[in-house]
N, C-alpha and C positions, 0 to 999 in steps of 0.2 A: 547777742550777748558777748561781751569781751571777757577774755581770760585774765585773771590777775597776774600782774607782772612779778617776776622773781625779784626780791630786793637786792640780790647779788648781781643781777643783770644790769650792767652799766651802759648798755646801748652799744652802738657800733663803734668800732675803733676809730681814733682820730685820723684825719686825712694826712697830717704830718705830725711826727713825734716832736716833742719839745727839743730834742737834740738836733734833729734835722732843721727845724725852723731857726734855731739859734745859729747853726753853722751857716745857713744860707743868708741870714740877715747880716751876720758878721762879714761874710765874704762880699756882700753888696756894699757895706760900709767901707771896707778896704778898697774895693774897686773905685768907689766914688772919691775917696781920698787920693788915690794914685792919679785918677783922671784930673782932679782939680789941681793937684800939685804940678803935674806935668803941663797943664795949660798955663798955670802961673809961671812956669819955667820958660815959656815962650814957644812951645810946640804948636803946630797947627791943631785946630779943634778936632778934626777927624782923627788925627793921631792920638790925641789925648783920650778920646773915647776908646780907641783900640787898646791903648795902654791900660785903661781902667777895666775893660772887659777881660783882658789877659790876666791882670792881677786878680780879679775876682775868680776867674776860672782856676788859676793856680792855687788860690787860697783854700778852695773847697776841700781837696784831699788832705792838705796840711792841717786844717782846722779839724777835720773829721778824725784824724789820727791823734791830735793833741787833746781834744775835748772828749772825755769819757765820762 
């Protein structure tokens, strides 16, 4: 026999909050843009990837502080 669920119980908490997901997706988009632009600027593809990763990593704390 199962017990009835409480209507106020909304289940487990989400894995990522909406704020976290938005910050991470925006940081990835910024990193992709920097990588593509640096590659179009003539840098080596490996350096373009490093530039994109660096930009994405630097964008996370900035976006976290800006988006509340």
